[in-house]
C-alpha positions in Angstrom: -107.4 189.5 44.3 -105.2 187.8 47.0 -101.8 189.7 47.0 -98.8 187.9 48.6 -95.8 189.6 49.8 -92.5 189.5 47.6 -90.5 187.5 50.3 -93.1 185.3 50.1 -92.7 184.8 46.4 -90.7 181.4 45.6 -90.8 181.3 42.1 -91.9 182.0 38.6 -93.5 180.0 36.0 -92.2 180.3 32.1 -94.5 179.7 29.7 -92.1 179.4 27.1 -92.7 179.7 23.5 -95.0 177.0 23.4 -97.0 174.6 25.3 -97.3 171.8 22.5 -95.5 169.2 23.9 -94.4 167.2 20.6 -92.8 170.9 19.7 -90.3 170.9 22.9 -87.4 168.5 21.4 -87.1 170.7 18.6 -87.2 174.1 20.5 -84.5 171.8 22.4 -82.5 171.1 19.6 -83.6 174.1 17.6 -82.3 176.7 20.8 -79.4 174.6 21.8 -77.7 174.4 17.9 -78.4 178.4 17.7 -76.9 178.9 20.9 -73.4 176.6 20.4 -73.2 178.9 17.0 -73.5 182.2 19.2 -70.8 180.8 21.2 -68.4 179.3 19.2 -68.9 182.2 16.5 -68.6 184.9 19.0 -65.5 183.3 20.8 -63.5 182.3 17.4 -64.0 186.7 16.9 -62.3 187.1 20.0 -59.5 184.8 19.5 -58.8 186.1 16.4 -58.3 189.4 17.5 -56.5 189.1 20.5 -53.8 186.5 18.3 -53.2 188.5 15.1 -51.3 192.0 16.0 -52.2 193.6 13.3 -56.0 193.4 15.1 -54.9 195.4 17.6 -56.4 198.6 17.1 -59.6 200.1 18.4 -61.9 198.9 15.9 -61.1 195.8 16.5 -60.8 196.2 20.5 -64.6 197.0 20.6 -65.6 194.4 18.0 -63.9 191.9 20.7 -65.8 193.2 23.5 -69.1 193.4 21.7 -68.3 189.5 20.5 -68.1 188.9 24.8 -71.2 190.8 24.9 -72.9 188.9 22.6 -71.7 185.6 24.2 -72.8 186.6 28.2 -75.9 188.1 26.8 -77.4 185.1 25.5 -76.3 182.9 28.5 -78.2 184.4 30.7 -81.5 183.2 29.0 -80.7 180.5 26.6 -79.1 178.4 29.4 -81.8 178.6 31.2 -84.7 177.7 28.5 -82.5 175.0 27.6 -82.2 173.2 30.8 -86.3 173.8 31.5 -87.5 172.0 27.7 -84.8 169.1 29.1 -86.2 168.5 32.6 -89.9 169.2 31.3 -90.1 172.3 34.0 -91.2 175.5 33.7 -89.8 176.6 36.7 -87.7 179.6 37.6 -86.6 181.1 41.6 -87.1 184.5 42.9 -83.5 185.1 43.0 -83.2 183.1 39.8 -85.5 185.8 38.0 -84.1 188.9 39.6 -80.3 187.8 38.3 -82.0 186.9 35.1 -83.3 190.4 34.8 -80.3 192.3 35.9 -77.8 190.6 33.9 -79.8 190.6 30.8 -80.1 194.2 31.3 -76.6 194.7 31.9 -75.6 193.0 28.7 -78.6 194.8 26.8 -77.6 197.8 28.0 -73.4 197.1 26.9 -74.8 196.2 23.4 -76.7 199.2 23.1 -73.6 201.4 24.2 -71.0 199.5 22.1 -72.5 200.4 19.1 -72.6 203.5 19.9 -69.1 203.9 20.6 -68.6 201.7 17.4 -70.3 204.4 15.1 -68.2 207.4 16.5 -64.9 205.3 16.0 -65.9 205.1 12.0 -66.7 208.6 12.4 -63.5 209.6 13.7 -61.5 207.2 11.4 -63.5 209.1 7.9 -63.9 212.0 8.8 -60.7 212.7 10.5 -58.3 210.4 9.8 -54.7 212.3 10.4 -56.3 213.1 13.9 -57.6 209.6 15.0 -54.7 208.1 16.2 -54.5 211.1 19.2 -58.2 211.0 19.0 -59.0 206.9 19.7 -55.5 206.6 22.1 -55.8 203.5 24.0 -56.6 205.9 27.2 -59.4 207.3 25.9 -61.0 204.0 24.8 -60.5 202.5 28.0 -62.5 205.1 29.1 -65.5 204.8 27.0 -65.5 200.8 27.4 -65.4 201.8 31.5 -68.5 204.4 30.7 -70.3 201.8 28.7 -70.1 199.5 32.0 -70.8 201.7 34.3 -74.2 203.2 32.6 -75.4 199.3 31.6 -74.3 198.6 35.5 -76.2 201.4 37.2 -79.4 201.5 35.1 -80.0 197.6 35.6 -79.0 198.0 39.0 -81.9 200.6 39.6 -84.6 198.3 37.8 -83.9 195.2 39.9 -83.9 197.4 43.2 -87.4 198.6 42.5 -88.5 195.0 41.7 -87.5 193.8 44.8 -90.0 196.7 46.0 -93.0 194.9 44.2 -95.1 192.5 45.5 -96.9 190.1 43.6 -100.4 187.9 43.2 -101.4 184.3 43.1 -100.7 184.8 39.4 -96.8 184.3 39.0 -97.1 182.7 35.1 -94.7 185.1 32.6 -95.5 184.2 28.7 -92.1 184.1 27.8 -88.9 181.9 27.9 -87.2 184.7 30.2 -87.5 186.8 33.1 -88.4 189.8 30.9 -88.8 193.3 33.2 -91.1 194.5 31.8 -93.4 191.0 31.8 -92.6 190.5 35.7 -94.1 194.1 36.1 -97.1 193.4 35.2 -97.6 190.2 37.3 -97.3 192.8 40.3 -100.0 193.7 42.4 -98.9 196.6 44.5 -98.2 200.1 42.6 -95.5 199.3 39.6 -95.6 203.6 39.1 -92.1 204.6 40.2 -91.0 201.1 37.6 -92.6 202.3 34.8 -91.5 205.7 35.6 -87.5 204.1 35.6 -88.2 202.6 32.4 -89.7 206.1 30.6 -86.5 207.9 32.4 -83.7 205.8 31.7 -84.2 202.5 29.3 -85.7 204.7 26.6 -83.8 208.1 26.5 -80.5 205.9 26.5 -81.6 204.0 23.6 -82.8 207.1 21.5 -80.2 209.2 22.8 -77.4 206.0 21.6 -79.7 205.9 17.7 -79.5 209.5 17.3 -75.6 209.2 18.2 -75.4 206.5 15.4 -77.7 208.4 13.1 -75.5 211.9 13.5 -72.1 209.6 13.0 -73.4 207.8 9.8 -74.6 211.5 8.5 -70.7 212.7 8.8 -70.1 209.2 7.5 -72.0 209.8 4.3 -70.8 213.3 3.9 -67.2 213.1 4.3 -67.5 209.6 1.8 -69.6 211.7 -0.8 -66.8 214.4 -1.0 -63.9 211.7 -1.8 -63.6 212.2 -5.6 -62.2 208.5 -6.7 -65.2 205.5 -7.4 -62.4 203.3 -5.2 -62.1 205.3 -2.1 -65.8 205.6 -1.9 -66.3 201.8 -2.1 -63.6 201.3 0.5 -65.3 203.7 3.3 -68.4 202.4 2.3 -67.0 199.1 3.1 -65.7 199.7 6.2 -69.2 200.8 7.5 -71.4 198.0 6.2 -71.1 195.5 8.7 -71.4 197.6 11.3 -74.7 199.3 9.9 -76.2 195.8 9.6 -75.6 194.7 13.0 -77.0 198.1 14.2 -80.3 197.5 11.8 -81.1 194.2 12.9 -80.2 195.1 16.8 -82.3 198.4 16.9 -84.8 197.3 14.0 -85.9 194.0 15.8 -85.5 195.3 19.5 -87.9 198.0 18.5 -90.0 195.9 16.9 -90.9 193.9 20.0 -91.2 196.8 22.5 -93.4 198.4 20.1 -95.5 195.3 19.4 -95.9 195.0 23.3 -97.4 197.9 23.9 -100.2 196.3 21.9 -100.2 193.2 22.6 -99.4 192.9 26.2 -98.5 189.2 27.6 -98.4 187.6 24.7 -96.7 184.8 23.4 -96.1 186.7 19.9 -94.0 189.1 21.8 -92.0 186.4 23.2 -91.6 185.0 20.1 -90.7 188.1 18.4 -88.1 188.4 21.0 -86.1 185.9 19.9 -84.5 188.1 17.1 -82.6 190.5 19.1 -82.0 188.0 22.0 -81.0 184.8 19.7 -80.8 185.6 16.0 -78.7 188.9 16.3 -75.8 188.0 18.5 -75.2 184.8 16.4 -75.2 187.0 13.2 -72.8 189.3 14.0 -70.0 186.7 13.7 -71.0 185.5 10.4 -71.6 189.2 9.2 -68.3 191.1 10.6 -66.2 187.5 9.7 -67.1 187.4 6.1 -67.4 190.7 5.6 -63.8 191.9 6.7 -61.0 190.2 5.4 -58.2 191.0 8.2 -61.1 188.7 10.4 -61.3 186.0 7.7 -57.2 186.2 7.8 -56.7 186.0 11.4 -59.6 183.6 11.5 -57.7 181.1 8.6 -54.3 181.5 10.7 -56.3 180.9 14.1 -58.0 177.8 12.7 -54.2 176.1 11.2 -53.1 177.0 14.7 -50.0 179.6 12.8 -51.8 182.3 15.4 -50.2 180.2 18.5 -47.2 181.3 18.6 -45.7 184.0 21.7 -47.1 187.6 20.1 -46.7 190.5 22.8 -46.9 193.9 22.8 -49.0 196.7 22.8 -52.9 196.7 22.6 -53.0 199.4 20.4 -49.9 200.0 17.6 -50.0 203.6 16.3 -48.3 202.8 13.3 -50.1 203.1 10.2 -53.3 202.8 12.2 -55.3 206.0 11.0 -55.0 204.5 7.6 -55.8 200.8 8.4 -58.8 202.6 10.5 -60.1 203.8 7.0 -60.0 200.4 5.3 -59.7 197.6 7.7 -60.4 194.9 5.0 
């Protein structure tokens, strides 16, 4: 097959979720509704946490960052998809494709790392409540967040630079609704050994290390909870972790499911449809999971929506007073 150097590549074709014309308006409105729900829901969580001084604790600090990342995560793919559906175009420029790969991986990595950090926060709160304030101090929390950003940015930059070295064939159709890294690599005519090696040496280990960290944290948490004598205390401790465990299950369950299926069904539109779960549905559900299961968030949202919390509130990001007590029971 004739090869074209990467500098000659000007655009890719995103085949999307369906080529049936009558389904395009339905997909447009469905994904527009999901995107607006994701954006508004996560924005409300951020505003509720920022405007309510009672929520200026490490747990909610990381939750607000997770909501911000979820907004950015969906914004890297859905707006371009909506534009293509509206204009009946399937084209994405070469530069746009590389940018989409980069930012998608940055925010997917941040999701992964933030869920791990939040599991560690719950571990410190429940297993070491007397030392929680000392362990999760503002400087340490900021360092954890910075580490999440640095790891995500460097990992994404590595893969983007490796894609820049590839040359592509004349067949430039991507059976997906966005430029997914594996799909773009499959289109290359040049050797993709280093691209595959980078995935196996960075993405997969980072994902598994994060998952193992989460599982280890919750194994210790469950052990500590079982030692609590009162059933009421056990319920409060379990309710603290319930929302986070549900989000973790959705993110990792759908993410790993998509990538395991893609190994069997390469370049299949079935994989693209399945990827909607972790790229769109999970970020959309996160605000509802945390909001509906958390009494403090619900109270802050009520105040926010009634405009009672827009009075000037100044103070440090974290309040040390009673933080260890509230960390164990954030409801």
